[in-house]
N, C-alpha and C positions, 0 to 999 in steps of 0.2 A: 430444448428450453433451459435445461440445467446449465450447460455451457456457457449460455447466453449470460443467464443469471450471474455465472462464476466471475465472467470476464468483466461484466459489468461491475462487479464488488470492487475486483482488482483496480479499474480505472478508478472508482473511488478513492482507492488507496493513494493512487497515483496524483489525483487531484489534491487530496489533503496534502500531500507532500509537495505538492508546488506552491501551495498555501503557506505551507511553512518555510518556505525558501529552499528545499532539498530538490534533488533531481529527480523529477518523476518518472521517465524511464526505468531507472533502477528501482523504484520501490514498486511499479508495475509489475517487473519481472520477479522482483522478489514475492509479491503477493500472488503471481500464479504458481511460483514453485513452493511456496509454504502455505499455502490458503489464502485467502483474502483477511480471514481473521487473525491468521498467523502472523500475517505481512501489517495489519494495522496495529497489533499489539508491539510488535517490534519497532514500529514507526512511534508509537506512543512511548515508549520506554525510551527510544533516542532523543525524543525531543524534551523529555523532561530530565533527562541527565544533559542537555544542552551540549551535544555532540554534533 
C-alpha cells in the first residue's frame, strides 16, 4: 500500500510538470529517486526560476 501511494504521489509530480510544459517522464523519475516531496520542491523551484 505504501509503495502504491509513493508511486501515485510521483505521478502527481509528473502531472504537475506536464501542466507546466515540462517533460513529465523526467520529473516522474526524479520524484521516484528523490521522493515525491523532494521532486515537487525541485519542480517548484525550477518553475519559479523560469528555467
